[in-house]
C-alpha positions in Angstrom: 10.9 5.2 31.6 12.2 1.8 31.8 12.5 0.1 28.6 12.1 -3.6 28.0 11.7 -3.9 24.2 11.7 -2.3 20.9 9.4 -1.6 17.8 10.8 -1.5 14.2 8.7 0.5 11.8 9.9 -0.4 8.3 8.7 -1.1 4.7 9.7 -4.2 2.8 10.2 -3.4 -0.9 8.8 -2.4 -4.2 6.1 -5.3 -4.7 2.5 -4.7 -4.3 1.8 -3.5 -0.6 5.5 -3.5 0.1 5.7 0.3 0.3 3.5 0.6 3.5 4.2 0.7 7.2 5.2 -2.7 8.8 5.9 -3.4 12.3 8.2 -5.8 14.0 9.0 -6.3 18.0 11.9 -7.5 19.8 13.1 -8.1 23.4 16.6 -7.7 22.8 17.1 -5.4 19.7 18.8 -8.3 17.6 16.1 -10.8 17.1 13.0 -9.5 15.6 9.4 -10.8 15.2 7.2 -9.6 12.3 3.9 -8.4 13.6 0.3 -8.6 12.0 1.5 -11.9 10.4 4.0 -10.0 8.4 1.3 -7.8 6.6 1.4 -3.9 6.8 0.0 -2.3 9.9 -0.6 1.1 8.1 -1.5 1.9 4.6 -1.5 5.3 3.0 -4.5 5.5 0.4 -3.4 9.3 -0.3 -0.8 11.0 -2.5 1.5 8.6 -4.1 -0.7 5.8 -2.2 2.5 4.2 -1.0 5.0 5.2 1.7 8.7 4.2 2.4 11.0 5.2 5.2 8.7 5.3 8.0 10.2 7.2 11.2 8.5 6.7 14.6 9.0 9.2 17.5 7.5 10.0 20.9 5.9 13.5 21.0 7.3 14.6 24.2 5.0 17.7 24.1 1.8 15.9 24.1 2.6 12.1 24.8 1.5 10.9 21.3 3.5 8.8 19.1 4.1 10.1 15.5 5.1 8.3 12.4 6.4 10.5 9.3 7.2 8.6 5.9 8.1 9.5 2.4 5.1 9.8 -0.1 6.3 7.3 -2.7 5.4 4.2 -4.5 8.0 3.1 -6.8 5.8 0.0 -7.5 3.6 2.2 -9.5 6.2 2.4 -12.2 7.2 6.0 -12.6 10.8 5.0 -12.0 13.7 6.6 -10.0 14.6 9.6 -12.2 10.9 10.8 -12.2 10.5 10.2 -8.5 13.6 12.3 -7.6 12.8 15.1 -10.0 9.1 15.3 -10.2 7.9 13.4 -7.1 5.7 14.4 -4.3 7.0 17.1 -1.9 4.6 15.6 0.9 5.5 13.8 3.9 2.8 11.5 5.3 1.9 11.7 9.0 0.1 9.4 11.3 -0.6 10.0 15.1 -1.4 7.7 17.9 -2.1 7.8 21.6 -1.4 4.1 22.3 0.7 2.7 19.5 -2.5 0.5 18.7 -5.0 3.0 17.3 -3.7 5.2 14.6 -5.1 8.3 13.0 -5.7 8.4 9.2 -2.8 9.5 7.1 -2.3 13.2 6.7 -0.3 14.7 3.8 1.9 17.9 4.6 3.8 19.8 1.9 7.1 20.6 3.0 7.4 23.7 0.7 10.9 23.5 -0.5 11.1 25.7 -3.5 12.0 23.9 -6.7 12.4 20.6 -5.0 11.7 17.4 -7.1 11.1 15.1 -3.9 10.9 14.8 -0.2 12.7 11.7 0.9 13.3 9.9 4.3 11.9 12.4 6.8 13.1 12.1 10.3 12.8 14.3 13.4 14.6 14.9 16.8 13.4 17.1 19.6 15.4 20.3 19.8 15.6 20.8 23.7 16.8 24.4 23.4 13.9 25.4 21.1 11.4 22.9 22.5 10.4 22.2 19.0 11.1 19.2 16.6 13.8 19.6 14.0 12.5 17.7 10.9 14.9 16.9 8.2 14.9 15.2 4.9 16.5 14.7 1.4 15.3 16.8 -1.6 16.7 17.0 -5.2 17.1 20.8 -5.8 18.8 23.2 -8.0 20.3 25.7 -5.7 20.3 29.3 -7.2 23.8 30.1 -5.9 25.5 27.1 -7.5 23.2 26.2 -10.3 23.7 22.7 -9.3 21.1 20.0 -9.1 21.6 17.4 -6.3 20.1 15.7 -3.3 20.6 17.7 -0.2 19.3 17.6 3.4 16.6 20.3 4.1 14.9 20.9 7.6 12.2 22.6 9.3 10.7 23.1 12.8 7.2 22.0 14.1 5.5 21.5 17.5 2.7 19.4 16.0 3.8 17.7 12.7 0.9 19.8 11.3 2.4 23.2 10.8 6.1 23.6 10.0 8.4 26.4 9.7 9.9 27.4 6.3 12.4 24.9 5.1 16.1 25.7 5.1 19.2 23.9 3.9 20.6 21.7 6.6 23.3 19.6 5.1 24.9 19.1 1.8 28.2 17.3 0.5 30.3 17.5 -2.5 27.8 14.9 -4.1 24.6 13.8 -3.4 23.5 13.2 0.3 20.3 11.3 1.6 19.1 9.4 4.4 20.0 11.3 7.4 19.3 10.2 11.1 20.4 11.8 14.3 20.8 10.3 17.7 21.4 11.9 21.0 24.1 10.2 23.2 24.9 12.1 26.4 25.4 15.7 25.7 26.4 15.1 21.9 24.5 14.3 18.7 25.6 12.0 16.2 24.3 12.3 12.6 24.5 9.4 10.1 24.0 10.0 6.5 24.3 8.2 3.0 27.1 9.3 0.9 25.4 8.7 -2.6 28.7 8.6 -4.4 30.3 6.0 -2.4 27.1 4.4 -1.4 28.2 4.3 2.3 27.5 5.8 5.6 29.3 8.9 7.0 29.1 9.9 10.7 29.4 13.4 12.3 29.1 14.7 15.8 28.0 18.0 17.3 27.2 19.3 20.8 24.0 21.0 19.3 21.9 20.6 16.5 23.0 23.7 14.5 23.7 23.0 10.9 27.1 24.3 11.0 28.3 22.7 14.2 28.7 19.2 12.8 32.2 17.7 12.3 33.0 14.3 10.8 34.1 11.2 12.8 36.4 8.9 11.0 34.9 5.4 10.9 36.7 3.0 8.9 33.9 0.2 9.5 31.4 2.4 7.7 33.6 3.6 5.2 34.4 0.2 4.1 30.8 -1.0 3.8 29.3 0.1 0.5 26.1 -0.5 -1.2 24.3 0.5 2.0 21.7 3.3 2.8 18.8 4.1 5.4 20.9 4.1 8.6 18.7 3.6 11.9 20.4 4.0 15.3 19.2 3.2 18.7 20.5 2.3 22.3 20.0 -1.0 23.5 18.0 -1.0 26.7 20.0 -3.0 29.2 23.5 -1.5 28.5 25.7 1.3 27.3 25.8 -0.1 23.8 24.3 1.2 20.5 23.1 -0.3 17.2 23.1 1.3 13.9 21.3 -0.7 11.3 22.4 -0.3 7.4 20.0 -1.4 4.6 22.1 -3.5 2.2 20.0 -2.5 -0.8 22.8 -3.0 -3.4 22.9 -6.7 -2.4 19.2 -7.0 -1.7 19.9 -8.5 1.8 18.0 -6.3 4.0 19.4 -4.7 7.2 22.9 -5.4 9.0 23.2 -4.4 12.4 26.7 -2.7 13.5 27.4 -2.5 17.1 29.3 0.1 19.0 30.0 1.2 22.7 31.3 4.7 21.7 30.4 6.4 18.5 33.1 9.0 19.0 35.9 6.4 18.9 34.7 5.3 15.4 34.9 1.6 16.6 32.0 -0.6 15.4 31.6 -4.4 15.5 29.8 -6.5 12.8 28.0 -9.3 14.5 28.0 -12.9 13.1 24.8 -14.0 11.3 24.2 -16.4 14.4 24.0 -13.4 16.6 21.0 -11.5 15.1 17.6 -12.5 13.2 15.8 -9.7 11.4 12.6 -11.8 10.8 10.9 -13.2 7.9 10.2 -10.0 6.0 13.3 -8.3 4.4 13.2 -5.1 6.1 13.9 -1.8 4.4 14.7 1.8 5.6 12.9 2.2 8.9 13.3 3.2 12.5 13.3 1.9 16.1 11.5 3.0 19.1 12.7 1.6 22.7 9.6 0.5 24.3 8.2 -0.1 27.8 6.9 -3.4 29.0 3.3 -2.0 28.8 3.9 -0.6 25.2 5.6 -3.8 24.0 2.6 -5.9 25.5 0.2 -3.5 23.7 1.4 -4.0 20.2 2.1 -7.7 20.7 -1.6 -8.3 21.9 -2.8 -6.3 19.0 -0.8 -7.6 16.2 1.5 -10.4 17.5 -0.9 -13.4 17.5 
């Protein structure tokens, strides 16, 4: 498919209605226009009655579009400790055939024994298995170590309704959350948040096996602290990639980092004149490359 635009699915913060699904569109991937007059496009009225970290993906098995999101509403006042240790273990799922008409939200429990939460679910299609690998962060006490921390767990699905048993996919010396994976050529690049340093780490692999990833040294990512929620995508018109990082510690929203080669570890931070993230302060989300027909459809629906 020839792509000419982008869709950014995200939330905007802990204010009333801030923890719902918002859309923004772009022609160049660097200048964004908030859709639906800056109001949420999808609202979850089930579970925690709020969603964060929406991830949008094409379902290559049936041609649909899928959004999965964290079932969480910090604005309800429960606090972060309670949300991590006694929060929802569901993900919220929406489906669409056209990006415009979406299903009602569905809550699916990810069945992680002893989990206190399921945060920031994302997915990538595993071509070798012809299934989607879905992964997320959970606060769990592992029996083998008796240590409670945030780790990345995963499951396989073909339809985002039925999932295999969850398994441990990634853990670090300290807490790890907010993992995203993008395929470039024949390699997979995995970005994750190191909760101790509050920065983003990068790993690479030739497959999606949990033991196959090795770290890539990236001085730029290592030096930018107080960030989370990495979101990666390729620019439509050139061999260049963008990794957006959410500057939560400074409450500044997303910062784009540009690279021609992830494996080189080289990233460029553009000047503020080179990008515009739109009016809403965007929080942890994801980007879908769009065809011209898809871009016109969402802008005809929500752009006016």
